[in-house]
Each structure stands twice: as C-alpha cells, then as structure tokens.
ROFIKE-607289 format. One record per residue (C-alpha): residue in three letters; x, y, z negated; residue number from 1; chain. Coordinates in steps of 0.25 Angstrom, whole numbers, always signed. Example, Ala and Ser with C-alpha at 12.3 -4.5 7.8 and 13.67 -1.06 7.14 Angstrom:
// ROFIKE-607289
+--------+-------+-------+-------+-----+--------+
| residu |    xx |    yy |    zz | num | chaine |
+--------+-------+-------+-------+-----+--------+
|    Ala |   +49 |   -18 |   -31 |   1 |      A |
|    Ser |   +55 |    -4 |   -29 |   2 |      A |
+--------+-------+-------+-------+-----+--------+
This chain:
// ROFIKE-607289
+--------+-------+-------+-------+-----+--------+
| residu |    xx |    yy |    zz | num | chaine |
+--------+-------+-------+-------+-----+--------+
|    Met |    -1 |    +0 |    -1 |   1 |      A |
|    Ser |    +5 |   +15 |    +2 |   2 |      A |
|    Ile |    +4 |   +23 |    -9 |   3 |      A |
|    Leu |   +10 |   +37 |   -11 |   4 |      A |
|    Phe |   +11 |   +45 |   -22 |   5 |      A |
|    Arg |   +15 |   +58 |   -27 |   6 |      A |
|    Val |   +18 |   +61 |   -42 |   7 |      A |
|    Leu |   +12 |   +74 |   -49 |   8 |      A |
|    Pro |   +17 |   +82 |   -59 |   9 |      A |
|    Leu |    +7 |   +74 |   -69 |  10 |      A |
|    Gly |   +14 |   +60 |   -65 |  11 |      A |
|    Gln |    +0 |   +57 |   -58 |  12 |      A |
|    Arg |    +2 |   +47 |   -46 |  13 |      A |
|    Ile |    -7 |   +51 |   -35 |  14 |      A |
|    Val |   -11 |   +42 |   -23 |  15 |      A |
|    Thr |   -12 |   +47 |   -10 |  16 |      A |
|    Arg |   -13 |   +35 |    -1 |  17 |      A |
|    Val |   -19 |   +21 |    -5 |  18 |      A |
|    Lys |   -24 |   +16 |    +7 |  19 |      A |
|    Pro |   -18 |    -1 |    +6 |  20 |      A |
|    Glu |   -10 |    -4 |   +17 |  21 |      A |
|    Ala |   -15 |   -11 |   +28 |  22 |      A |
|    Ser |    -3 |   -20 |   +29 |  23 |      A |
|    Leu |   -10 |   -27 |   +17 |  24 |      A |
|    Gln |   -20 |   -37 |   +17 |  25 |      A |
|    Pro |   -33 |   -33 |   +15 |  26 |      A |
|    Leu |   -37 |   -40 |    +2 |  27 |      A |
|    Glu |   -23 |   -33 |    -3 |  28 |      A |
|    Gln |   -27 |   -19 |    +4 |  29 |      A |
|    Leu |   -41 |   -22 |    -4 |  30 |      A |
|    Lys |   -34 |   -26 |   -17 |  31 |      A |
|    Ser |   -25 |   -13 |   -15 |  32 |      A |
|    Leu |   -37 |    -5 |   -15 |  33 |      A |
|    Arg |   -44 |   -10 |   -26 |  34 |      A |
|    Gln |   -33 |    -8 |   -36 |  35 |      A |
|    Gln |   -32 |    +7 |   -31 |  36 |      A |
|    Val |   -48 |    +6 |   -35 |  37 |      A |
|    Glu |   -45 |    +1 |   -50 |  38 |      A |
|    Ala |   -34 |   +11 |   -52 |  39 |      A |
|    Glu |   -43 |   +23 |   -48 |  40 |      A |
|    Leu |   -54 |   +17 |   -56 |  41 |      A |
|    Gln |   -46 |   +13 |   -69 |  42 |      A |
|    Asp |   -41 |   +26 |   -67 |  43 |      A |
|    Phe |   -54 |   +33 |   -68 |  44 |      A |
|    Leu |   -62 |   +25 |   -77 |  45 |      A |
|    Thr |   -50 |   +29 |   -88 |  46 |      A |
|    Ala |   -52 |   +42 |   -87 |  47 |      A |
|    Gln |   -65 |   +45 |   -87 |  48 |      A |
|    Ser |   -68 |   +33 |   -97 |  49 |      A |
|    Asn |   -60 |   +41 |  -106 |  50 |      A |
|    Tyr |   -67 |   +54 |  -104 |  51 |      A |
|    Phe |   -79 |   +47 |  -106 |  52 |      A |
|    Thr |   -77 |   +43 |  -118 |  53 |      A |
|    Ser |   -69 |   +57 |  -123 |  54 |      A |
|    Ile |   -83 |   +61 |  -126 |  55 |      A |
|    Ala |   -85 |   +49 |  -136 |  56 |      A |
|    Pro |   -81 |   +38 |  -141 |  57 |      A |
|    Glu |   -93 |   +31 |  -141 |  58 |      A |
|    Leu |   -92 |   +31 |  -124 |  59 |      A |
|    Lys |   -80 |   +22 |  -124 |  60 |      A |
|    Pro |   -87 |    +9 |  -123 |  61 |      A |
|    Ala |   -97 |   +15 |  -110 |  62 |      A |
|    Ala |   -84 |   +20 |  -103 |  63 |      A |
|    Ser |   -74 |    +8 |  -106 |  64 |      A |
|    Ser |   -86 |    -4 |  -101 |  65 |      A |
|    Leu |   -88 |    +6 |   -89 |  66 |      A |
|    Ser |   -73 |    +7 |   -85 |  67 |      A |
|    Ala |   -72 |    -9 |   -89 |  68 |      A |
|    Phe |   -83 |   -12 |   -80 |  69 |      A |
|    Val |   -77 |    -5 |   -68 |  70 |      A |
|    Val |   -63 |    -9 |   -69 |  71 |      A |
|    Asn |   -65 |   -24 |   -74 |  72 |      A |
|    Gly |   -73 |   -27 |   -62 |  73 |      A |
|    Gly |   -78 |   -26 |   -48 |  74 |      A |
|    Lys |   -73 |   -28 |   -36 |  75 |      A |
|    Arg |   -70 |   -13 |   -30 |  76 |      A |
|    Phe |   -79 |   -16 |   -17 |  77 |      A |
|    Arg |   -84 |    -2 |   -18 |  78 |      A |
|    Pro |   -70 |    +4 |   -18 |  79 |      A |
|    Leu |   -65 |    -5 |    -8 |  80 |      A |
|    Phe |   -77 |    -3 |    +2 |  81 |      A |
|    Ala |   -75 |   +13 |    +1 |  82 |      A |
|    Ala |   -57 |   +13 |    +3 |  83 |      A |
|    Val |   -58 |    +4 |   +15 |  84 |      A |
|    Gly |   -69 |   +12 |   +20 |  85 |      A |
|    Ala |   -60 |   +25 |   +18 |  86 |      A |
|    Ile |   -49 |   +17 |   +25 |  87 |      A |
|    Gly |   -59 |   +12 |   +37 |  88 |      A |
|    Ala |   -62 |   +26 |   +39 |  89 |      A |
|    Gly |   -47 |   +30 |   +39 |  90 |      A |
|    Ser |   -44 |   +33 |   +25 |  91 |      A |
|    Asn |   -28 |   +31 |   +19 |  92 |      A |
|    Leu |   -35 |   +31 |    +5 |  93 |      A |
|    Ser |   -32 |   +41 |    -7 |  94 |      A |
|    Gln |   -33 |   +39 |   -21 |  95 |      A |
|    Ala |   -43 |   +48 |   -21 |  96 |      A |
|    Glu |   -52 |   +40 |   -11 |  97 |      A |
|    Ile |   -48 |   +26 |   -19 |  98 |      A |
|    Arg |   -54 |   +35 |   -32 |  99 |      A |
|    Ala |   -66 |   +37 |   -25 | 100 |      A |
|    Phe |   -67 |   +23 |   -20 | 101 |      A |
|    Ala |   -66 |   +18 |   -33 | 102 |      A |
|    Ser |   -78 |   +26 |   -39 | 103 |      A |
|    Leu |   -87 |   +16 |   -33 | 104 |      A |
|    Glu |   -83 |    +5 |   -43 | 105 |      A |
|    Leu |   -91 |   +15 |   -55 | 106 |      A |
|    Leu |  -103 |   +17 |   -44 | 107 |      A |
|    Gln |  -104 |    +2 |   -45 | 108 |      A |
|    Ala |  -102 |    +1 |   -60 | 109 |      A |
|    Cys |  -113 |   +11 |   -60 | 110 |      A |
|    Ala |  -121 |    +0 |   -50 | 111 |      A |
|    Leu |  -117 |   -13 |   -59 | 112 |      A |
|    Val |  -119 |    -7 |   -74 | 113 |      A |
|    His |  -133 |    -2 |   -70 | 114 |      A |
|    Asp |  -138 |   -15 |   -62 | 115 |      A |
|    Asp |  -132 |   -24 |   -73 | 116 |      A |
|    Leu |  -142 |   -16 |   -83 | 117 |      A |
|    Met |  -154 |   -15 |   -71 | 118 |      A |
|    Asp |  -152 |   -32 |   -69 | 119 |      A |
|    Ala |  -151 |   -34 |   -83 | 120 |      A |
|    Ser |  -137 |   -43 |   -80 | 121 |      A |
|    Asp |  -128 |   -46 |   -94 | 122 |      A |
|    Thr |  -115 |   -49 |   -85 | 123 |      A |
|    Arg |  -105 |   -40 |   -74 | 124 |      A |
|    Arg |   -92 |   -46 |   -71 | 125 |      A |
|    Gly |   -94 |   -56 |   -82 | 126 |      A |
|    Glu |   -95 |   -45 |   -92 | 127 |      A |
|    Pro |  -107 |   -40 |   -98 | 128 |      A |
|    Ala |  -114 |   -29 |   -92 | 129 |      A |
|    Ile |  -112 |   -16 |   -97 | 130 |      A |
|    His |  -127 |   -15 |  -103 | 131 |      A |
|    Lys |  -125 |   -29 |  -110 | 132 |      A |
|    Leu |  -111 |   -22 |  -114 | 133 |      A |
|    Phe |  -116 |   -11 |  -122 | 134 |      A |
|    Glu |  -128 |   -21 |  -126 | 135 |      A |
|    Ser |  -117 |   -29 |  -133 | 136 |      A |
|    Met |  -111 |   -16 |  -139 | 137 |      A |
|    His |  -124 |   -11 |  -146 | 138 |      A |
|    Ser |  -126 |   -25 |  -151 | 139 |      A |
|    Ala |  -112 |   -28 |  -157 | 140 |      A |
|    Glu |  -112 |   -13 |  -164 | 141 |      A |
|    Lys |  -126 |   -14 |  -169 | 142 |      A |
|    Tyr |  -131 |    -1 |  -162 | 143 |      A |
|    Gln |  -143 |    +4 |  -165 | 144 |      A |
|    Gly |  -156 |    +3 |  -154 | 145 |      A |
|    Lys |  -157 |    -7 |  -143 | 146 |      A |
|    Ala |  -143 |   -14 |  -136 | 147 |      A |
|    Thr |  -150 |   -18 |  -124 | 148 |      A |
|    Gln |  -154 |    -2 |  -121 | 149 |      A |
|    Phe |  -139 |    +3 |  -128 | 150 |      A |
|    Gly |  -135 |    -6 |  -115 | 151 |      A |
|    Leu |  -146 |    -2 |  -107 | 152 |      A |
|    Ser |  -142 |   +14 |  -108 | 153 |      A |
|    Ala |  -126 |   +10 |  -109 | 154 |      A |
|    Ser |  -125 |    +4 |   -97 | 155 |      A |
|    Val |  -133 |   +15 |   -88 | 156 |      A |
|    Leu |  -127 |   +26 |   -94 | 157 |      A |
|    Ile |  -112 |   +18 |   -90 | 158 |      A |
|    Gly |  -117 |   +17 |   -77 | 159 |      A |
|    Asp |  -120 |   +30 |   -75 | 160 |      A |
|    Leu |  -106 |   +34 |   -80 | 161 |      A |
|    Ala |  -100 |   +23 |   -69 | 162 |      A |
|    Leu |  -110 |   +30 |   -59 | 163 |      A |
|    Ile |  -105 |   +45 |   -63 | 164 |      A |
|    Trp |   -88 |   +40 |   -66 | 165 |      A |
|    Ser |   -91 |   +34 |   -50 | 166 |      A |
|    Asp |   -96 |   +50 |   -44 | 167 |      A |
|    Gln |   -85 |   +55 |   -54 | 168 |      A |
|    Met |   -74 |   +46 |   -48 | 169 |      A |
|    Leu |   -77 |   +49 |   -34 | 170 |      A |
|    Asn |   -78 |   +63 |   -35 | 171 |      A |
|    Ser |   -65 |   +65 |   -43 | 172 |      A |
|    Ser |   -59 |   +56 |   -34 | 173 |      A |
|    Gly |   -51 |   +66 |   -26 | 174 |      A |
|    Ile |   -54 |   +64 |   -14 | 175 |      A |
|    Lys |   -58 |   +75 |    -4 | 176 |      A |
|    Ser |   -69 |   +82 |    -5 | 177 |      A |
|    Glu |   -77 |   +81 |    +8 | 178 |      A |
|    Ser |   -73 |   +67 |    +8 | 179 |      A |
|    Leu |   -81 |   +67 |    -7 | 180 |      A |
|    Leu |   -92 |   +74 |    -2 | 181 |      A |
|    Ala |   -91 |   +63 |   +10 | 182 |      A |
|    Ala |   -92 |   +53 |    -2 | 183 |      A |
|    Leu |  -102 |   +57 |   -10 | 184 |      A |
|    Ser |  -113 |   +56 |    +0 | 185 |      A |
|    Val |  -110 |   +42 |    +3 | 186 |      A |
|    His |  -109 |   +40 |   -12 | 187 |      A |
|    Asp |  -122 |   +45 |   -15 | 188 |      A |
|    Glu |  -127 |   +37 |    -4 | 189 |      A |
|    Met |  -122 |   +25 |   -11 | 190 |      A |
|    Arg |  -126 |   +28 |   -25 | 191 |      A |
|    Val |  -141 |   +30 |   -20 | 192 |      A |
|    Glu |  -141 |   +18 |   -12 | 193 |      A |
|    Leu |  -136 |   +10 |   -24 | 194 |      A |
|    Ile |  -148 |   +14 |   -33 | 195 |      A |
|    Ala |  -157 |   +14 |   -22 | 196 |      A |
|    Gly |  -152 |    -2 |   -20 | 197 |      A |
|    Gln |  -151 |    -4 |   -35 | 198 |      A |
|    Tyr |  -166 |    +2 |   -38 | 199 |      A |
|    Leu |  -171 |    -9 |   -26 | 200 |      A |
|    Asp |  -165 |   -19 |   -34 | 201 |      A |
|    Val |  -173 |   -15 |   -46 | 202 |      A |
|    Phe |  -185 |   -13 |   -40 | 203 |      A |
|    Glu |  -184 |   -28 |   -34 | 204 |      A |
|    Gln |  -182 |   -34 |   -46 | 205 |      A |
|    Ala |  -194 |   -28 |   -52 | 206 |      A |
|    Arg |  -203 |   -32 |   -42 | 207 |      A |
|    Gly |  -197 |   -44 |   -41 | 208 |      A |
|    Thr |  -198 |   -44 |   -24 | 209 |      A |
|    Gln |  -188 |   -56 |   -17 | 210 |      A |
|    Ser |  -187 |   -48 |    -2 | 211 |      A |
|    Val |  -174 |   -52 |    +5 | 212 |      A |
|    Ala |  -176 |   -38 |   +13 | 213 |      A |
|    Gln |  -178 |   -30 |    -1 | 214 |      A |
|    Ala |  -166 |   -37 |    -7 | 215 |      A |
|    Leu |  -156 |   -34 |    +5 | 216 |      A |
|    Asn |  -158 |   -19 |    +3 | 217 |      A |
|    Ile |  -157 |   -19 |   -10 | 218 |      A |
|    Ala |  -144 |   -27 |    -8 | 219 |      A |
|    Arg |  -139 |   -16 |    +2 | 220 |      A |
|    Tyr |  -143 |    -6 |    -6 | 221 |      A |
|    Lys |  -139 |   -10 |   -20 | 222 |      A |
|    Ser |  -126 |   -16 |   -15 | 223 |      A |
|    Ala |  -123 |   -16 |    -1 | 224 |      A |
|    Lys |  -121 |    -2 |    +1 | 225 |      A |
|    Tyr |  -115 |    +4 |   -10 | 226 |      A |
|    Thr |  -106 |    -8 |   -11 | 227 |      A |
|    Ile |  -100 |    -7 |    +3 | 228 |      A |
|    Glu |  -105 |    +2 |   +14 | 229 |      A |
|    Arg |  -105 |   +13 |    +6 | 230 |      A |
|    Pro |   -93 |   +13 |    +0 | 231 |      A |
|    Leu |   -89 |   +12 |   +14 | 232 |      A |
|    His |   -95 |   +24 |   +18 | 233 |      A |
|    Leu |   -89 |   +29 |    +5 | 234 |      A |
|    Gly |   -74 |   +27 |    +9 | 235 |      A |
|    Ala |   -79 |   +32 |   +24 | 236 |      A |
|    Ala |   -83 |   +44 |   +20 | 237 |      A |
|    Ile |   -71 |   +48 |   +10 | 238 |      A |
|    Ala |   -62 |   +45 |   +21 | 239 |      A |
|    Ile |   -71 |   +53 |   +32 | 240 |      A |
|    Pro |   -78 |   +62 |   +27 | 241 |      A |
|    Asp |   -85 |   +68 |   +37 | 242 |      A |
|    Pro |   -98 |   +60 |   +40 | 243 |      A |
|    Leu |   -98 |   +61 |   +56 | 244 |      A |
|    Met |   -83 |   +56 |   +57 | 245 |      A |
|    Arg |   -88 |   +45 |   +47 | 246 |      A |
|    Ala |   -99 |   +40 |   +55 | 247 |      A |
|    Gln |   -94 |   +28 |   +63 | 248 |      A |
|    Ile |   -88 |   +22 |   +51 | 249 |      A |
|    Val |   -98 |   +24 |   +40 | 250 |      A |
|    Ser |  -106 |   +16 |   +50 | 251 |      A |
|    Ile |   -97 |    +5 |   +52 | 252 |      A |
|    Tyr |   -96 |    +4 |   +37 | 253 |      A |
|    Ser |  -112 |    +3 |   +36 | 254 |      A |
|    Glu |  -110 |    -6 |   +47 | 255 |      A |
|    Phe |   -99 |   -15 |   +37 | 256 |      A |
|    Gly |  -105 |   -12 |   +22 | 257 |      A |
|    Leu |  -118 |   -13 |   +25 | 258 |      A |
|    Pro |  -119 |   -28 |   +27 | 259 |      A |
|    Leu |  -108 |   -33 |   +19 | 260 |      A |
|    Gly |  -114 |   -25 |    +7 | 261 |      A |
|    Glu |  -127 |   -33 |    +9 | 262 |      A |
|    Ala |  -118 |   -46 |   +10 | 263 |      A |
|    Phe |  -109 |   -42 |    -3 | 264 |      A |
|    Gln |  -122 |   -41 |   -10 | 265 |      A |
|    Leu |  -129 |   -55 |    -5 | 266 |      A |
|    Arg |  -117 |   -60 |   -10 | 267 |      A |
|    Asp |  -120 |   -53 |   -24 | 268 |      A |
|    Asp |  -133 |   -60 |   -22 | 269 |      A |
|    Leu |  -125 |   -74 |   -21 | 270 |      A |
|    Leu |  -116 |   -72 |   -31 | 271 |      A |
|    Gly |  -126 |   -67 |   -42 | 272 |      A |
|    Val |  -134 |   -80 |   -39 | 273 |      A |
|    Phe |  -122 |   -91 |   -37 | 274 |      A |
|    Gly |  -110 |   -83 |   -40 | 275 |      A |
|    Asp |   -99 |   -87 |   -51 | 276 |      A |
|    Pro |  -101 |   -80 |   -64 | 277 |      A |
|    Lys |   -85 |   -79 |   -64 | 278 |      A |
|    Val |   -86 |   -74 |   -49 | 279 |      A |
|    Thr |   -99 |   -64 |   -52 | 280 |      A |
|    Gly |   -97 |   -60 |   -68 | 281 |      A |
|    Lys |  -111 |   -64 |   -68 | 282 |      A |
|    Pro |  -118 |   -75 |   -75 | 283 |      A |
|    Ala |  -123 |   -87 |   -64 | 284 |      A |
|    Gly |  -136 |   -83 |   -58 | 285 |      A |
|    Asp |  -135 |   -68 |   -63 | 286 |      A |
|    Asp |  -145 |   -64 |   -50 | 287 |      A |
|    Leu |  -154 |   -76 |   -54 | 288 |      A |
|    Arg |  -155 |   -73 |   -69 | 289 |      A |
|    Glu |  -156 |   -57 |   -65 | 290 |      A |
|    Gly |  -168 |   -60 |   -54 | 291 |      A |
|    Lys |  -161 |   -54 |   -44 | 292 |      A |
|    Arg |  -168 |   -49 |   -30 | 293 |      A |
|    Thr |  -155 |   -53 |   -21 | 294 |      A |
|    Val |  -157 |   -55 |    -8 | 295 |      A |
|    Leu |  -153 |   -70 |   -12 | 296 |      A |
|    Met |  -164 |   -71 |   -20 | 297 |      A |
|    Ala |  -174 |   -65 |    -9 | 298 |      A |
|    Met |  -170 |   -76 |    +1 | 299 |      A |
|    Thr |  -171 |   -87 |   -11 | 300 |      A |
|    His |  -186 |   -81 |   -13 | 301 |      A |
|    Asp |  -188 |   -83 |    +2 | 302 |      A |
|    Arg |  -186 |   -97 |    +2 | 303 |      A |
|    Ile |  -189 |  -104 |    -9 | 304 |      A |
|    Ser |  -203 |  -109 |   -14 | 305 |      A |
|    Gly |  -208 |  -119 |   -20 | 306 |      A |
|    Ala |  -204 |  -125 |   -34 | 307 |      A |
|    Ala |  -191 |  -119 |   -33 | 308 |      A |
|    Glu |  -197 |  -104 |   -30 | 309 |      A |
|    Ala |  -203 |  -107 |   -43 | 310 |      A |
|    Glu |  -192 |  -113 |   -49 | 311 |      A |
|    Phe |  -183 |   -99 |   -45 | 312 |      A |
|    Thr |  -195 |   -90 |   -48 | 313 |      A |
|    Gln |  -195 |   -94 |   -63 | 314 |      A |
|    Glu |  -178 |   -92 |   -65 | 315 |      A |
|    Phe |  -177 |   -82 |   -58 | 316 |      A |
|    Gly |  -173 |   -68 |   -65 | 317 |      A |
|    Asn |  -173 |   -77 |   -79 | 318 |      A |
|    His |  -162 |   -71 |   -86 | 319 |      A |
|    Asp |  -161 |   -84 |   -94 | 320 |      A |
|    Ile |  -160 |   -93 |   -84 | 321 |      A |
|    Ser |  -153 |  -104 |   -88 | 322 |      A |
|    Glu |  -140 |  -110 |   -80 | 323 |      A |
|    Ser |  -148 |  -120 |   -74 | 324 |      A |
|    Ala |  -159 |  -113 |   -68 | 325 |      A |
|    Ile |  -149 |  -103 |   -62 | 326 |      A |
|    Ala |  -144 |  -116 |   -54 | 327 |      A |
|    Arg |  -157 |  -120 |   -50 | 328 |      A |
|    Leu |  -160 |  -105 |   -43 | 329 |      A |
|    Gln |  -145 |  -106 |   -38 | 330 |      A |
|    Glu |  -150 |  -118 |   -31 | 331 |      A |
|    Ile |  -164 |  -116 |   -27 | 332 |      A |
|    Ile |  -157 |  -103 |   -20 | 333 |      A |
|    Ala |  -147 |  -113 |   -13 | 334 |      A |
|    Glu |  -159 |  -122 |   -10 | 335 |      A |
|    Thr |  -166 |  -110 |    +0 | 336 |      A |
|    Gly |  -154 |  -105 |    +6 | 337 |      A |
|    Ala |  -155 |   -92 |    +1 | 338 |      A |
|    Ala |  -142 |   -93 |    -3 | 339 |      A |
|    Met |  -135 |   -98 |   +10 | 340 |      A |
|    His |  -143 |   -87 |   +17 | 341 |      A |
|    Val |  -136 |   -76 |   +10 | 342 |      A |
|    Glu |  -122 |   -81 |   +11 | 343 |      A |
|    Asp |  -127 |   -81 |   +27 | 344 |      A |
|    Leu |  -130 |   -68 |   +26 | 345 |      A |
|    Ile |  -118 |   -64 |   +19 | 346 |      A |
|    Glu |  -109 |   -69 |   +31 | 347 |      A |
|    Glu |  -119 |   -62 |   +40 | 348 |      A |
|    Leu |  -120 |   -48 |   +34 | 349 |      A |
|    Thr |  -104 |   -49 |   +33 | 350 |      A |
|    Ser |  -102 |   -53 |   +47 | 351 |      A |
|    Thr |  -109 |   -41 |   +50 | 352 |      A |
|    Ala |  -100 |   -32 |   +41 | 353 |      A |
|    Leu |   -88 |   -37 |   +48 | 354 |      A |
|    Glu |   -92 |   -35 |   +60 | 355 |      A |
|    Ala |   -94 |   -19 |   +59 | 356 |      A |
|    Leu |   -80 |   -19 |   +54 | 357 |      A |
|    Asn |   -75 |   -21 |   +69 | 358 |      A |
|    Arg |   -76 |    -7 |   +72 | 359 |      A |
|    Asp |   -63 |    +2 |   +77 | 360 |      A |
|    Glu |   -67 |   +12 |   +68 | 361 |      A |
|    Ile |   -62 |    +7 |   +55 | 362 |      A |
|    Val |   -47 |    +3 |   +53 | 363 |      A |
|    Pro |   -44 |   -10 |   +52 | 364 |      A |
|    Gln |   -38 |    -9 |   +39 | 365 |      A |
|    Ala |   -51 |    -5 |   +34 | 366 |      A |
|    Arg |   -57 |   -17 |   +43 | 367 |      A |
|    Glu |   -49 |   -28 |   +37 | 368 |      A |
|    Leu |   -52 |   -21 |   +23 | 369 |      A |
|    Leu |   -67 |   -21 |   +24 | 370 |      A |
|    Thr |   -68 |   -36 |   +31 | 371 |      A |
|    Glu |   -59 |   -43 |   +18 | 372 |      A |
|    Met |   -69 |   -33 |    +8 | 373 |      A |
|    Ala |   -82 |   -41 |   +17 | 374 |      A |
|    Ile |   -76 |   -54 |   +13 | 375 |      A |
|    Ile |   -74 |   -50 |    -1 | 376 |      A |
|    Ala |   -88 |   -44 |    -1 | 377 |      A |
|    Thr |   -95 |   -56 |    +3 | 378 |      A |
|    Lys |   -88 |   -68 |    +0 | 379 |      A |
|    Arg |   -87 |   -67 |   -15 | 380 |      A |
|    Asn |   -86 |   -78 |   -22 | 381 |      A |
|    Met |   -99 |   -86 |   -28 | 382 |      A |
+--------+-------+-------+-------+-----+--------+
C-alpha cells in the first residue's frame, strides 16, 4: 500500500493517500481497507466516548456498550462498498474519505440496536442485545422500576446516540465541502429508505401477512439499498460531487447494488433459519422463534398445506419453541422446496449484479473488488 505521511508540529500523523495497491489480491486490498475503517472508528469512538462520559460518570455504560457493539463485530460491508464505489469513480481515497465511509458503521449500529429491540431478540453477535444488557444491569444493581422498561429506554437512546455519532463522524470527516454536500443528499435518502423498510417490516409483522412480493420489497428497503446500493452511491458522490458527471456510474452501481443487496438479504433469511449460531451469533432458528415474515417464510407459506401447515402455524413465532420443534420447522421448510428456491434466487440475483460490472466506466481495480465483495456477501457460511 502506498501511504504518504507528513508530520505536523504537534506530531499528528496525516494519511494523504490510502488507496490500496492494485497489485495486491482483492482480498488483501479489502483487508487493508477494513483495517483503515477499524482504525478510524476506534479513534472516533474513543474521542466521543471521552466527551460523552465527561458530562456525567453515569453515562459510561452507555458509551462503552455502544463502542463495544461497534468495534467488536461486523463485516464493515457498508464502508467497504462506499470506499470501492469511490475507487470506481476515480478516487485515490484520502484518510478523510475513509473516515466518512466509516461513519456508515454507526448508522448500522443504530439500525441493529433498534431492530433487536423491535424483534425482541435476546442476542446479537453472540452477546446480549443492548436492551437485554441494560435490563440485566438494572436487575444486578437493584434499581427501582421495571428492568424491562429500563432496558428498552436505554436501547432507544443508545441507538439514537449511534445515529447522532454517525452524522457527526461524516460531518467532521474533513472531506471537501462540495463532496460533503453531495454525500449528505445520498445519506438522507438512505436513512429515509431504511426507516421506511423497517416500518414496513414492523407493519407486516403486525398484520401477519405472508406475501412474497411484499417481503421482497421490505428486503430491498430494509437491507438491500442501504447495505450496498446507497453506500456505492455515497462513495461516488464524494469522489464526483457533480450529479451530472457521476450519473452514469451511479446508474451502473444501482444495476449492481440492488440485485446484490437483495441476494445479501436472502442469504440472511436462510441464515436466520438454518444458520450455525457460531457463525450468526444468534440462537439456531431465531427467525422461526421471532416469527419473521421473510421471503423464505412467504415462499414456505405458498407451498405448505394440510397437517404440515397446521404444525408450522402452531410453532412459528413461539418464543419458547423447543429445539426439536425448530428442527421440525426447518425440515418442513426444506421439504416445501422454499429454501432451494431462495438459493436459486440468490444465484440469479448475484449473476445479474455481476453482469452489470462489465462496463468500461468502472476501473478494473474496482471491478475486481466488487466481484470479490459480491462473493463474500452472498456465500457466507450457513
């Protein structure tokens, strides 16, 4: 990697060029970019946590839990897609750009903290979900009131803090003013789409409907767009602030990002039912326990009938479901062919996405990196 430094009077190190060398293998380039994202997150979280806890020492659990949540987990897909999107648009990547892209991890943290609360999920990445962590803290310290309410309140506020810090990290990243203005436009759209998808998910859970079309639409807005398409757009916006000049590459990124994002979410659907807890950080069959209305569940509903349907309906969404009942529901899903259909759809969407990269507008280095990331995003271990 070519990294140039200059030393300021106070000894501060400034990285003026951080683009990974094209001579490295794609996986090595992505590893390098991820390490840079990790470093920026660590620096930002340390500084902001110190300020936050200076307000009152009682705030330390909130700051430390959010910092640990961000630093100790996650594949950094969103910052990586944004960084590669910028490379594809001709950027050499400055440290300020890496910092701006890293802010997407805090947006992701907000979404996950609130998602766990809305889904009543007990764990995340093998650790207690934030609301359960503070619920346990309330019980251990023998505070007044209800432990569940304290956990709920704390998780809402910590999720909000993650959102604020995400904005702050982007706004203070040091990217050029015209790049920041262009980025904010994409950033706003991305957050609105995320909230829209999340609300539609909650709404469908409440209605109890099973629609493949609606589940696909929710997957697009709740996950696909803000995981891949919009981060790519964000990278392009920072690299090329003029919307007319970047229009063509943004269009290509949508052709690539939307189907790949949907394939990414469909892989999550499969992992939520068949995933290994050591890989997912969630209990086996967690989507079955939570009664998640995913594309996989909608396809199963369309294919199931008779005694199997009655058996499935009785246990689906049961938070106290036994391991044997989970195994039986997994068996029913497999027997309907829904899981195989989702696998086929993942392959089809991924192929469509990769075809979009065969364009001269995208530099070869970015094309190689995006191809590698497509494989990583859709071939995660079960």
